[in-house]
C-alpha positions in Angstrom: 18.1 -67.5 -66.5 20.8 -64.5 -64.1 24.1 -64.2 -65.1 26.6 -65.4 -62.8 29.8 -63.4 -61.6 32.3 -64.7 -59.8 33.1 -63.0 -57.1 37.1 -61.8 -55.9 38.5 -60.3 -53.0 41.9 -57.7 -53.5 44.4 -58.0 -51.2 43.4 -54.5 -50.1 39.5 -55.6 -49.7 41.0 -58.8 -47.6 43.0 -56.4 -45.1 39.9 -53.9 -45.1 37.7 -57.1 -43.6 39.9 -58.0 -41.2 40.5 -54.1 -39.8 37.0 -53.9 -39.6 36.5 -57.4 -37.9 39.2 -56.3 -34.9 38.1 -52.5 -34.8 34.4 -53.3 -34.3 35.6 -56.8 -32.8 31.6 -58.1 -34.2 32.3 -61.2 -36.2 28.6 -61.0 -36.9 28.9 -57.7 -38.6 31.7 -59.1 -40.7 29.5 -62.2 -42.1 26.5 -59.9 -42.9 29.1 -57.5 -44.7 30.6 -61.2 -46.4 26.9 -62.0 -47.7 26.4 -58.5 -49.3 29.9 -59.3 -51.3 29.1 -62.1 -52.2 25.4 -61.3 -53.4 27.7 -59.3 -56.1 27.7 -62.4 -58.3 24.3 -61.3 -59.5 23.2 -58.2 -60.7 26.5 -56.7 -59.7 25.7 -53.1 -62.0 22.4 -52.5 -60.2 24.6 -50.4 -57.5 25.7 -47.1 -58.5 29.0 -45.7 -59.5 30.6 -44.1 -57.0 31.3 -40.0 -57.0 35.3 -40.5 -56.8 35.1 -41.9 -60.5 35.7 -38.7 -62.1 38.5 -37.6 -60.2 40.3 -41.0 -61.4 38.5 -41.6 -64.5 37.6 -45.2 -63.5 34.2 -47.2 -63.6 34.0 -48.3 -60.1 30.7 -48.8 -58.4 30.1 -49.0 -54.3 27.2 -51.3 -52.0 26.4 -49.5 -49.0 26.2 -51.7 -46.4 25.3 -49.7 -42.8 28.3 -47.3 -42.5 30.6 -49.1 -44.5 31.1 -48.9 -48.6 32.1 -52.2 -50.8 33.8 -50.4 -53.6 34.2 -52.6 -56.8 34.6 -53.2 -60.5 33.0 -55.2 -63.1 35.3 -57.2 -65.7 33.5 -59.6 -68.0 31.9 -62.0 -65.9 33.9 -60.8 -62.5 33.4 -59.0 -59.8 36.5 -57.6 -58.0 36.0 -56.3 -54.5 38.8 -53.3 -54.5 38.3 -51.9 -50.7 35.6 -52.1 -48.1 35.9 -48.7 -46.3 33.8 -46.7 -43.9 31.6 -44.3 -45.7 32.9 -41.0 -44.4 36.0 -41.5 -46.1 36.6 -40.8 -49.8 38.5 -43.4 -51.8 41.9 -42.7 -52.4 43.3 -43.9 -55.7 
């Protein structure tokens, strides 16, 4: 039986989604991005740790969808979506 995780978007992540929606004006793209986000409710640790962890001392992971990185953290039975940023950007703490 697959372990299920609760997926939560932080306020920053919600703002990021809204900015992406208005920036590229593509509702379908945002829907696909959200589908990827909520796929983290199973096997959320399957995606790699982010390179920035060595600078921040964190254990964040990322899921890459097209040109965007979904930065998240797994805590117990929950996944917290921290940011959704363009792949060319580094995560700023």
